[in-house]
A tleap script that builds the chain and sets N, CA, C and O, in Angstrom:
source leaprc.protein.ff14SB
mol = sequence {
  NMET ASN SER LYS ILE ALA CYS LEU ALA ILE
  LEU VAL ALA PHE PHE LEU ALA GLU PHE ASP
  PRO LEU ALA SER ALA ALA ALA VAL THR CYS
  ASN PRO LEU GLN LEU SER PRO CYS ALA ALA
  ALA VAL THR THR SER GLY ASN PRO SER VAL
  THR CYS CYS ASN LYS LEU LYS GLU GLN LYS
  PRO CYS LEU CYS GLN TYR MET SER ASN PRO
  ASN LEU GLN LYS PHE ILE ASN SER PRO GLY
  ALA LYS LYS VAL ALA ASP PHE CYS ASP ALA
  PRO PHE PRO THR CCYS
}
set mol.1.N position { 72.743 -126.824 26.031 }
set mol.1.CA position { 72.710 -128.109 26.688 }
set mol.1.C position { 72.751 -127.942 28.205 }
set mol.1.O position { 72.000 -128.617 28.908 }
set mol.2.N position { 73.600 -127.066 28.727 }
set mol.2.CA position { 73.691 -126.860 30.167 }
set mol.2.C position { 72.398 -126.303 30.732 }
set mol.2.O position { 72.014 -126.659 31.846 }
set mol.3.N position { 71.715 -125.437 29.995 }
set mol.3.CA position { 70.452 -124.881 30.484 }
set mol.3.C position { 69.376 -125.961 30.535 }
set mol.3.O position { 68.520 -125.933 31.420 }
set mol.4.N position { 69.405 -126.904 29.609 }
set mol.4.CA position { 68.446 -128.008 29.632 }
set mol.4.C position { 68.685 -128.889 30.850 }
set mol.4.O position { 67.735 -129.316 31.508 }
set mol.5.N position { 69.923 -129.156 31.144 }
set mol.5.CA position { 70.263 -129.979 32.304 }
set mol.5.C position { 69.875 -129.267 33.589 }
set mol.5.O position { 69.356 -129.892 34.514 }
set mol.6.N position { 70.119 -127.979 33.651 }
set mol.6.CA position { 69.757 -127.211 34.837 }
set mol.6.C position { 68.254 -127.212 35.049 }
set mol.6.O position { 67.783 -127.373 36.175 }
set mol.7.N position { 67.502 -127.035 33.980 }
set mol.7.CA position { 66.041 -127.057 34.099 }
set mol.7.C position { 65.550 -128.425 34.530 }
set mol.7.O position { 64.633 -128.537 35.344 }
set mol.8.N position { 66.160 -129.458 33.985 }
set mol.8.CA position { 65.781 -130.818 34.350 }
set mol.8.C position { 66.050 -131.073 35.822 }
set mol.8.O position { 65.214 -131.648 36.519 }
set mol.9.N position { 67.180 -130.659 36.285 }
set mol.9.CA position { 67.531 -130.863 37.690 }
set mol.9.C position { 66.594 -130.101 38.597 }
set mol.9.O position { 66.194 -130.608 39.645 }
set mol.10.N position { 66.246 -128.920 38.219 }
set mol.10.CA position { 65.350 -128.097 39.029 }
set mol.10.C position { 63.976 -128.733 39.106 }
set mol.10.O position { 63.376 -128.796 40.179 }
set mol.11.N position { 63.488 -129.194 38.003 }
set mol.11.CA position { 62.167 -129.807 37.972 }
set mol.11.C position { 62.127 -131.079 38.800 }
set mol.11.O position { 61.165 -131.331 39.525 }
set mol.12.N position { 63.146 -131.854 38.691 }
set mol.12.CA position { 63.212 -133.087 39.469 }
set mol.12.C position { 63.261 -132.764 40.945 }
set mol.12.O position { 62.570 -133.392 41.748 }
set mol.13.N position { 64.056 -131.813 41.297 }
set mol.13.CA position { 64.164 -131.425 42.701 }
set mol.13.C position { 62.839 -130.928 43.248 }
set mol.13.O position { 62.468 -131.267 44.372 }
set mol.14.N position { 62.134 -130.144 42.486 }
set mol.14.CA position { 60.840 -129.625 42.928 }
set mol.14.C position { 59.854 -130.744 43.137 }
set mol.14.O position { 59.097 -130.754 44.107 }
set mol.15.N position { 59.869 -131.668 42.234 }
set mol.15.CA position { 58.916 -132.765 42.297 }
set mol.15.C position { 59.171 -133.646 43.492 }
set mol.15.O position { 58.228 -134.200 44.057 }
set mol.16.N position { 60.393 -133.791 43.886 }
set mol.16.CA position { 60.763 -134.723 44.928 }
set mol.16.C position { 60.795 -134.149 46.327 }
set mol.16.O position { 60.639 -134.871 47.311 }
set mol.17.N position { 60.995 -132.869 46.410 }
set mol.17.CA position { 61.110 -132.252 47.734 }
set mol.17.C position { 59.759 -132.220 48.433 }
set mol.17.O position { 58.718 -132.056 47.796 }
set mol.18.N position { 59.791 -132.376 49.728 }
set mol.18.CA position { 58.543 -132.287 50.472 }
set mol.18.C position { 58.110 -130.840 50.568 }
set mol.18.O position { 58.947 -129.938 50.596 }
set mol.19.N position { 56.818 -130.616 50.618 }
set mol.19.CA position { 56.279 -129.277 50.681 }
set mol.19.C position { 55.760 -129.022 52.083 }
set mol.19.O position { 54.954 -129.791 52.607 }
set mol.20.N position { 56.219 -127.951 52.680 }
set mol.20.CA position { 55.798 -127.558 54.016 }
set mol.20.C position { 55.097 -126.207 53.905 }
set mol.20.O position { 55.768 -125.185 53.762 }
set mol.21.N position { 53.765 -126.173 53.967 }
set mol.21.CA position { 53.066 -124.901 53.790 }
set mol.21.C position { 53.369 -123.889 54.884 }
set mol.21.O position { 53.092 -122.701 54.715 }
set mol.22.N position { 53.926 -124.331 55.988 }
set mol.22.CA position { 54.263 -123.413 57.061 }
set mol.22.C position { 55.641 -122.782 56.884 }
set mol.22.O position { 56.007 -121.851 57.602 }
set mol.23.N position { 56.399 -123.299 55.919 }
set mol.23.CA position { 57.733 -122.746 55.673 }
set mol.23.C position { 57.604 -121.335 55.102 }
set mol.23.O position { 56.663 -121.026 54.372 }
set mol.24.N position { 58.543 -120.513 55.443 }
set mol.24.CA position { 58.501 -119.129 54.989 }
set mol.24.C position { 59.045 -119.019 53.578 }
set mol.24.O position { 60.246 -119.167 53.353 }
set mol.25.N position { 58.165 -118.761 52.637 }
set mol.25.CA position { 58.580 -118.596 51.244 }
set mol.25.C position { 59.337 -117.292 51.048 }
set mol.25.O position { 60.073 -117.138 50.073 }
set mol.26.N position { 59.160 -116.358 51.964 }
set mol.26.CA position { 59.838 -115.073 51.844 }
set mol.26.C position { 61.345 -115.231 51.951 }
set mol.26.O position { 62.088 -114.418 51.400 }
set mol.27.N position { 61.810 -116.256 52.645 }
set mol.27.CA position { 63.234 -116.473 52.832 }
set mol.27.C position { 63.869 -117.178 51.636 }
set mol.27.O position { 65.094 -117.266 51.549 }
set mol.28.N position { 63.055 -117.674 50.725 }
set mol.28.CA position { 63.547 -118.428 49.580 }
set mol.28.C position { 63.257 -117.657 48.297 }
set mol.28.O position { 62.149 -117.161 48.096 }
set mol.29.N position { 64.248 -117.564 47.447 }
set mol.29.CA position { 64.040 -117.003 46.120 }
set mol.29.C position { 63.650 -118.150 45.207 }
set mol.29.O position { 64.459 -119.039 44.940 }
set mol.30.N position { 62.424 -118.135 44.730 }
set mol.30.CA position { 61.932 -119.210 43.863 }
set mol.30.C position { 62.500 -119.031 42.463 }
set mol.30.O position { 62.032 -118.206 41.678 }
set mol.31.N position { 63.507 -119.819 42.178 }
set mol.31.CA position { 64.161 -119.804 40.882 }
set mol.31.C position { 64.595 -121.230 40.592 }
set mol.31.O position { 65.482 -121.747 41.271 }
set mol.32.N position { 63.995 -121.878 39.603 }
set mol.32.CA position { 64.335 -123.268 39.329 }
set mol.32.C position { 65.818 -123.501 39.026 }
set mol.32.O position { 66.311 -124.620 39.164 }
set mol.33.N position { 66.512 -122.471 38.623 }
set mol.33.CA position { 67.945 -122.622 38.354 }
set mol.33.C position { 68.739 -122.900 39.626 }
set mol.33.O position { 69.884 -123.346 39.560 }
set mol.34.N position { 68.133 -122.636 40.786 }
set mol.34.CA position { 68.789 -122.957 42.050 }
set mol.34.C position { 69.024 -124.459 42.179 }
set mol.34.O position { 69.871 -124.895 42.958 }
set mol.35.N position { 68.280 -125.237 41.423 }
set mol.35.CA position { 68.412 -126.691 41.484 }
set mol.35.C position { 69.409 -127.250 40.470 }
set mol.35.O position { 69.505 -128.465 40.302 }
set mol.36.N position { 70.132 -126.392 39.809 }
set mol.36.CA position { 71.096 -126.857 38.805 }
set mol.36.C position { 72.145 -127.820 39.351 }
set mol.36.O position { 72.646 -128.638 38.580 }
set mol.37.N position { 72.513 -127.774 40.644 }
set mol.37.CA position { 73.460 -128.778 41.140 }
set mol.37.C position { 72.919 -130.212 41.062 }
set mol.37.O position { 73.674 -131.170 41.227 }
set mol.38.N position { 71.629 -130.355 40.815 }
set mol.38.CA position { 71.011 -131.687 40.724 }
set mol.38.C position { 70.962 -132.224 39.295 }
set mol.38.O position { 70.628 -133.390 39.088 }
set mol.39.N position { 71.285 -131.403 38.323 }
set mol.39.CA position { 71.124 -131.778 36.919 }
set mol.39.C position { 71.855 -133.062 36.560 }
set mol.39.O position { 71.276 -133.935 35.914 }
set mol.40.N position { 73.085 -133.193 36.954 }
set mol.40.CA position { 73.859 -134.382 36.586 }
set mol.40.C position { 73.256 -135.640 37.186 }
set mol.40.O position { 73.205 -136.678 36.526 }
set mol.41.N position { 72.799 -135.562 38.427 }
set mol.41.CA position { 72.208 -136.734 39.086 }
set mol.41.C position { 70.875 -137.120 38.458 }
set mol.41.O position { 70.518 -138.298 38.446 }
set mol.42.N position { 70.148 -136.161 37.945 }
set mol.42.CA position { 68.860 -136.441 37.306 }
set mol.42.C position { 69.060 -137.120 35.959 }
set mol.42.O position { 68.279 -137.991 35.578 }
set mol.43.N position { 70.096 -136.726 35.245 }
set mol.43.CA position { 70.298 -137.212 33.879 }
set mol.43.C position { 71.253 -138.395 33.770 }
set mol.43.O position { 71.383 -138.981 32.695 }
set mol.44.N position { 71.924 -138.758 34.862 }
set mol.44.CA position { 72.865 -139.885 34.833 }
set mol.44.C position { 72.538 -140.863 35.957 }
set mol.44.O position { 71.578 -140.667 36.702 }
set mol.45.N position { 73.318 -141.883 36.069 }
set mol.45.CA position { 73.098 -142.878 37.122 }
set mol.45.C position { 73.808 -142.512 38.418 }
set mol.45.O position { 73.720 -143.249 39.400 }
set mol.46.N position { 74.504 -141.394 38.433 }
set mol.46.CA position { 75.233 -140.981 39.637 }
set mol.46.C position { 74.315 -140.483 40.739 }
set mol.46.O position { 73.169 -140.110 40.491 }
set mol.47.N position { 74.828 -140.482 41.947 }
set mol.47.CA position { 74.076 -139.977 43.096 }
set mol.47.C position { 74.177 -138.460 43.169 }
set mol.47.O position { 75.177 -137.883 42.740 }
set mol.48.N position { 73.150 -137.808 43.709 }
set mol.48.CA position { 73.204 -136.358 43.861 }
set mol.48.C position { 74.217 -135.951 44.925 }
set mol.48.O position { 74.520 -136.711 45.845 }
set mol.49.N position { 74.724 -134.752 44.779 }
set mol.49.CA position { 75.686 -134.207 45.737 }
set mol.49.C position { 74.960 -133.679 46.969 }
set mol.49.O position { 73.738 -133.530 46.976 }
set mol.50.N position { 75.735 -133.399 48.004 }
set mol.50.CA position { 75.196 -132.774 49.208 }
set mol.50.C position { 74.597 -131.418 48.843 }
set mol.50.O position { 73.545 -131.045 49.362 }
set mol.51.N position { 75.252 -130.690 47.962 }
set mol.51.CA position { 74.751 -129.389 47.516 }
set mol.51.C position { 73.386 -129.543 46.852 }
set mol.51.O position { 72.475 -128.757 47.112 }
set mol.52.N position { 73.246 -130.535 46.013 }
set mol.52.CA position { 71.968 -130.798 45.353 }
set mol.52.C position { 70.876 -131.034 46.394 }
set mol.52.O position { 69.821 -130.401 46.339 }
set mol.53.N position { 71.115 -131.925 47.325 }
set mol.53.CA position { 70.113 -132.242 48.351 }
set mol.53.C position { 69.761 -131.012 49.180 }
set mol.53.O position { 68.592 -130.789 49.496 }
set mol.54.N position { 70.747 -130.229 49.527 }
set mol.54.CA position { 70.491 -129.010 50.305 }
set mol.54.C position { 69.631 -128.022 49.520 }
set mol.54.O position { 68.702 -127.431 50.071 }
set mol.55.N position { 69.934 -127.845 48.249 }
set mol.55.CA position { 69.166 -126.930 47.407 }
set mol.55.C position { 67.738 -127.438 47.216 }
set mol.55.O position { 66.788 -126.655 47.219 }
set mol.56.N position { 67.597 -128.733 47.053 }
set mol.56.CA position { 66.275 -129.321 46.893 }
set mol.56.C position { 65.406 -129.038 48.118 }
set mol.56.O position { 64.246 -128.645 47.992 }
set mol.57.N position { 65.971 -129.239 49.279 }
set mol.57.CA position { 65.234 -128.992 50.525 }
set mol.57.C position { 64.967 -127.498 50.725 }
set mol.57.O position { 63.912 -127.113 51.229 }
set mol.58.N position { 65.921 -126.667 50.332 }
set mol.58.CA position { 65.768 -125.213 50.449 }
set mol.58.C position { 64.640 -124.699 49.570 }
set mol.58.O position { 63.922 -123.777 49.956 }
set mol.59.N position { 64.482 -125.279 48.407 }
set mol.59.CA position { 63.491 -124.816 47.434 }
set mol.59.C position { 62.101 -125.428 47.650 }
set mol.59.O position { 61.199 -125.165 46.855 }
set mol.60.N position { 61.903 -126.222 48.683 }
set mol.60.CA position { 60.630 -126.912 48.857 }
set mol.60.C position { 59.415 -125.988 48.919 }
set mol.60.O position { 58.346 -126.404 48.473 }
set mol.61.N position { 59.506 -124.754 49.446 }
set mol.61.CA position { 58.324 -123.883 49.399 }
set mol.61.C position { 57.919 -123.487 47.974 }
set mol.61.O position { 56.812 -122.995 47.758 }
set mol.62.N position { 58.793 -123.696 47.027 }
set mol.62.CA position { 58.548 -123.289 45.635 }
set mol.62.C position { 58.121 -124.450 44.744 }
set mol.62.O position { 57.739 -124.233 43.594 }
set mol.63.N position { 58.179 -125.655 45.246 }
set mol.63.CA position { 57.993 -126.826 44.393 }
set mol.63.C position { 56.627 -126.903 43.732 }
set mol.63.O position { 56.541 -127.268 42.559 }
set mol.64.N position { 55.567 -126.575 44.438 }
set mol.64.CA position { 54.242 -126.630 43.814 }
set mol.64.C position { 54.149 -125.636 42.656 }
set mol.64.O position { 53.519 -125.909 41.634 }
set mol.65.N position { 54.779 -124.496 42.834 }
set mol.65.CA position { 54.815 -123.495 41.758 }
set mol.65.C position { 55.529 -124.074 40.548 }
set mol.65.O position { 55.060 -123.931 39.419 }
set mol.66.N position { 56.646 -124.718 40.775 }
set mol.66.CA position { 57.404 -125.316 39.679 }
set mol.66.C position { 56.637 -126.457 39.026 }
set mol.66.O position { 56.658 -126.609 37.804 }
set mol.67.N position { 55.966 -127.251 39.837 }
set mol.67.CA position { 55.236 -128.400 39.316 }
set mol.67.C position { 54.050 -127.979 38.456 }
set mol.67.O position { 53.613 -128.744 37.597 }
set mol.68.N position { 53.530 -126.793 38.666 }
set mol.68.CA position { 52.404 -126.316 37.871 }
set mol.68.C position { 52.854 -125.695 36.547 }
set mol.68.O position { 52.024 -125.328 35.716 }
set mol.69.N position { 54.161 -125.580 36.355 }
set mol.69.CA position { 54.713 -125.009 35.130 }
set mol.69.C position { 54.841 -126.113 34.072 }
set mol.69.O position { 55.622 -127.048 34.252 }
set mol.70.N position { 54.086 -126.014 32.977 }
set mol.70.CA position { 54.132 -127.056 31.941 }
set mol.70.C position { 55.527 -127.293 31.359 }
set mol.70.O position { 55.828 -128.399 30.909 }
set mol.71.N position { 56.370 -126.277 31.365 }
set mol.71.CA position { 57.722 -126.427 30.829 }
set mol.71.C position { 58.619 -127.251 31.737 }
set mol.71.O position { 59.626 -127.790 31.279 }
set mol.72.N position { 58.278 -127.358 32.999 }
set mol.72.CA position { 59.106 -128.084 33.959 }
set mol.72.C position { 58.569 -129.474 34.286 }
set mol.72.O position { 59.308 -130.311 34.804 }
set mol.73.N position { 57.304 -129.732 33.995 }
set mol.73.CA position { 56.671 -130.986 34.379 }
set mol.73.C position { 57.374 -132.223 33.836 }
set mol.73.O position { 57.473 -133.227 34.542 }
set mol.74.N position { 57.861 -132.179 32.611 }
set mol.74.CA position { 58.509 -133.366 32.038 }
set mol.74.C position { 59.773 -133.743 32.813 }
set mol.74.O position { 60.134 -134.918 32.876 }
set mol.75.N position { 60.434 -132.770 33.390 }
set mol.75.CA position { 61.630 -133.050 34.173 }
set mol.75.C position { 61.256 -133.590 35.554 }
set mol.75.O position { 61.876 -134.530 36.053 }
set mol.76.N position { 60.259 -132.997 36.149 }
set mol.76.CA position { 59.829 -133.400 37.486 }
set mol.76.C position { 59.300 -134.827 37.477 }
set mol.76.O position { 59.505 -135.572 38.436 }
set mol.77.N position { 58.632 -135.206 36.418 }
set mol.77.CA position { 58.040 -136.532 36.330 }
set mol.77.C position { 59.011 -137.593 35.837 }
set mol.77.O position { 58.602 -138.727 35.585 }
set mol.78.N position { 60.265 -137.259 35.696 }
set mol.78.CA position { 61.245 -138.208 35.179 }
set mol.78.C position { 61.712 -139.184 36.263 }
set mol.78.O position { 61.678 -138.858 37.450 }
set mol.79.N position { 62.146 -140.377 35.859 }
set mol.79.CA position { 62.682 -141.331 36.835 }
set mol.79.C position { 63.907 -140.791 37.570 }
set mol.79.O position { 64.116 -141.108 38.741 }
set mol.80.N position { 64.712 -139.984 36.895 }
set mol.80.CA position { 65.893 -139.408 37.536 }
set mol.80.C position { 65.524 -138.476 38.675 }
set mol.80.O position { 66.207 -138.446 39.698 }
set mol.81.N position { 64.453 -137.718 38.509 }
set mol.81.CA position { 63.994 -136.808 39.564 }
set mol.81.C position { 63.529 -137.598 40.777 }
set mol.81.O position { 63.809 -137.218 41.914 }
set mol.82.N position { 62.830 -138.680 40.545 }
set mol.82.CA position { 62.365 -139.528 41.651 }
set mol.82.C position { 63.543 -140.127 42.395 }
set mol.82.O position { 63.528 -140.235 43.622 }
set mol.83.N position { 64.563 -140.515 41.643 }
set mol.83.CA position { 65.770 -141.083 42.253 }
set mol.83.C position { 66.452 -140.054 43.154 }
set mol.83.O position { 66.870 -140.378 44.266 }
set mol.84.N position { 66.562 -138.828 42.680 }
set mol.84.CA position { 67.192 -137.764 43.455 }
set mol.84.C position { 66.390 -137.490 44.722 }
set mol.84.O position { 66.964 -137.356 45.803 }
set mol.85.N position { 65.092 -137.407 44.597 }
set mol.85.CA position { 64.237 -137.143 45.762 }
set mol.85.C position { 64.387 -138.244 46.813 }
set mol.85.O position { 64.493 -137.961 48.006 }
set mol.86.N position { 64.396 -139.489 46.367 }
set mol.86.CA position { 64.562 -140.601 47.305 }
set mol.86.C position { 65.922 -140.532 47.990 }
set mol.86.O position { 66.020 -140.685 49.208 }
set mol.87.N position { 66.961 -140.302 47.210 }
set mol.87.CA position { 68.311 -140.254 47.761 }
set mol.87.C position { 68.449 -139.126 48.784 }
set mol.87.O position { 69.087 -139.292 49.823 }
set mol.88.N position { 67.847 -137.985 48.477 }
set mol.88.CA position { 67.954 -136.805 49.351 }
set mol.88.C position { 66.951 -136.830 50.502 }
set mol.88.O position { 66.927 -135.913 51.323 }
set mol.89.N position { 66.126 -137.871 50.565 }
set mol.89.CA position { 65.087 -137.960 51.578 }
set mol.89.C position { 64.222 -136.718 51.556 }
set mol.89.O position { 63.956 -136.098 52.586 }
set mol.90.N position { 63.787 -136.369 50.343 }
set mol.90.CA position { 62.946 -135.198 50.106 }
set mol.90.C position { 61.727 -135.645 49.297 }
set mol.90.O position { 61.730 -135.542 48.070 }
set mol.91.N position { 60.690 -136.137 49.970 }
set mol.91.CA position { 59.534 -136.687 49.249 }
set mol.91.C position { 58.809 -135.654 48.403 }
set mol.91.O position { 58.945 -134.450 48.620 }
set mol.92.N position { 58.039 -136.134 47.439 }
set mol.92.CA position { 57.260 -135.268 46.555 }
set mol.92.C position { 56.254 -134.464 47.372 }
set mol.92.O position { 55.714 -134.962 48.361 }
set mol.93.N position { 56.007 -133.247 46.968 }
set mol.93.CA position { 54.998 -132.439 47.675 }
set mol.93.C position { 53.588 -132.858 47.273 }
set mol.93.O position { 53.374 -133.433 46.206 }
set mol.94.N position { 52.654 -132.563 48.131 }
set mol.94.CA position { 51.235 -132.698 47.792 }
set mol.94.C position { 50.725 -131.285 47.594 }
set mol.94.O position { 50.675 -130.491 48.533 }
set mol.95.N position { 50.351 -130.984 46.381 }
set mol.95.CA position { 49.936 -129.618 46.050 }
set mol.95.C position { 48.441 -129.526 45.863 }
set mol.95.O position { 47.919 -128.448 45.580 }
savepdb mol mol.pdb
quit
């Protein structure tokens, strides 16, 4: 159950974070589990934590990669993911 929530949070975060092609991907380890602090906010009505928002913004160079993963798409396209992105002021990337 915890791994499902972590994957959901990661997918939502990827979908919502803005993508900056000039950002250095070398400084970021692309691992969707980095977005696990967002899982609770994606699956409940609660607001995301500061940690969640920071991780979402940190992972933005990886979001297009995550969005192209069929296993993560259902989480990214969820209403909870959109809510987290809006709250964190991290718009969806254009890939």
